[in-house]
C-alpha positions, 0 to 999 in steps of 0.5 A: 648896595648903595643909598647915599646919605641925604641929610648931614647930621651926630647920632645920639646913641640909644643906650642899651643894656650892656653885656658881660660876666656871670648872671644869676637868677638873682640879679635878673629878679632885680631888674623886672619891668612892668608891663604895659597894659594891653586895653587900648587907652585914650593917649597921653601926653609925654612929659618931655622929650629927647633930643636928637642930633646926628652929625657925621663927619665927611669921612664917616659919610664916605665910609658908610656909602662905600661900605654899602656900595654894590662896587665894593669888596667887604670883609670882617674878621672877628678876634674873640677868646674862647672865655667870651665865646664860652659867655655867649654860649652861656648867656644863650642857654641862660636866657633860653630856659627862661624863654627870653634872649640875652641882651649881653654884649661880650667882648671881641678883642678886636674887630677888623673891617676891610673895604676894598684895600683900606681896613678900620680896626676897632678894639674891645667890640660889643658881640652878642647872638641875634635872631630868633628861630636861628639861635641855637648851641653853637660853641663847645665849651670843653673843647674850645670850638665853634660848632654851629653858625649863628647871627651876630650883632656887633656893638662899637660903643658898648661900656662893659661897665654894668656890674649886674652883667659883668661883675668884678670885670665890670669897667671903671671908666674916667668921665671923658673916656666913657663919653668918647666910647659912647660916642665911638661909631663905624661909618656913623653906625653904632652896630652892625648885624651880621647873618649867614645864608640860613635859607641857602639863597644860591644867588646870595643877592635876593635879599639885597635886591629886595631891599634895593627894589624897596628904596627904588619906590620910596620905601624905607629900608636898611642898608645891607652887602655881601662880606667875607666873615672870618673869625678867630682865623676861621674862614666862614664863607660870605655872609650878609651884614646890615645896618640896624633900624635905629634912631641913627636910621631914622635920622639918616632917611628922614627930614630933621622935622620928623626925627624923635617919633616912636620907633617899634620893632613889630614882630610875632611874640606869643602873638600875632602883631596884627593891630588889633586889641589883643596885641602888647607893647612896651619896653622889652625887658630881656632879663625879666622876660617881658617881650612884646609885639610892639618893642619900643626902640626910641624914647624909652625914658619918655615915651607914653606909648600914645602913638601905638595906642592911638593907631590901634584905637583908630584902626578898631574904631576910628572913621575913615578921616581919622585913619587918613590922619594916623597913617601915610596913606600913599607911603602904606600903599606903595609898601604894600605893593612893593611887599607884594612883589617882594614875596615874603610869606613872613612879613606884616601882611601875611604872618603879622611879623617883621617889620617896624612902625615909626610915627612921624614927629611932624605929622604922627603918622605912622610909616612902615619899614620891611625888616628880615626879608630872608625869605623874599623873591622864591626863597622858600627853604624850609617855609613855603606856605602857598606851595609855590613861593608866593607867586600863586597868591593874588595881590588882592587876597583876603588870606593871611598866607603865611598864617594860613588864615583869614587877614585879620590886620586892620590895616590890610583889611581897611586900607588895601581891600578892594574897598579900602581907603588906600586901594586905588594908589595900591592898585596904581603902585601895583601897576607901576612896579610890574612896568619897571625893570625890577621885575625884569630878569635881565636887571637882576642877572647884571645885579647877581653877576656883579656879586659873583664876580667878587664872591664866586670863589669865597663861599665855602667855609674853611671848617664844617658846622653841625647845622651847615650843608657847605655843599648848598653854599654855592653861587648859582641860578638854580631852583625848582617851582615846587618846593619839597621843603628845603628847596628854593625857587629859581629867581627867573621862575619867580619873576616870571610867575609872580608877574603871571599871577598879577596880570591874570588877576587884573 
């Protein structure tokens, strides 16, 4: 998957909590954060702003484009000692016991990324567990054995110098060396996300295709690709690799006048992320167990949360004119139209989950970025709330299908319901998409065959894992129309049925 860089710019690092050695309940307690009020208040102005720069070199641009190109063969190898794997396991157990997720990056000795015939090696790379429902015990400490698949996040600029996390093993850097490490990237990326094929997409490429579809219609979404994955000499098969949604992503994809706005990751955290007065927002503190529906990812030290407060307030009681100034209506109409054809029951509209909201610096308008689209385009394994992989849901539905309830998100109700402010544009964009090549099975087959040729004989892991059915890790185009709970619809049937449903609703 390839999206050329349109803007040349050096990423200002978002400094996350670093990761390491033994942590006790006492040290965790020392870092508790103050929660942000849920009440809707009049916004105030932040005292000062952070500076944003993004100036990747020509070589970094070339590597980035090659890494996400559909024409490339990618492999990732991670070498990590047993002690660090055990620490990741212990981190999972400790934070899970307090209802949180570990922020701690452990140390991989070496990460080797190969693009076609060229390899890039990085020593001392941060690595931690990633995900929500995918989190699980994965490492047998007694036998030094990886027992289960988990998702990972890699960080190339980790400094491992926080005594709270690393104790006596915290690194003491010379100032210049620490600065160099904080500026270290791979292909201008500070981080990479690596996920296994947990929903058993037998085509392996539906999520890639969904992101391509979003981008083709002007919606910001992460670049991703397939990669073979090896850890400590064990072949793990073919996994998905993603760029993260962060300040670098924003600067790569938007004009400079729009850099520096507040970026929130939105998700179901105790309650739905449905833009009502009941939602929570703030800077996540995993040590304190402070988790929010809208977790701020930029401007963490300077933001007063006025952007999200204003949006929620306007949605609750603002006029149509005020709403038109708070949300990019044209963008939201296209976002909603593409989301309909992608068919993810776990997204903003259907389950109040899995997206980012970004506030453009120049206009302060909100735009939306899809995320975690692994239940798209007929992938109904383990979660099929409509019974037919969303192909029987009207584009004009007033339900939150994934949540099995009436629609409560005022963005949806006020903008794309039939009386909504952006309905006409939404209806127009639905028509544009259904007439495009993106809902053509022939286009998908061409896309599929490209990856089949490169990875068909590499999908099987070289060992057995408790939570992996290796017999289902296979390239094929099969599927069922009515899921029995652990099956997926074929892509051919999905495209045929979603188009049929759309046309029947006209």
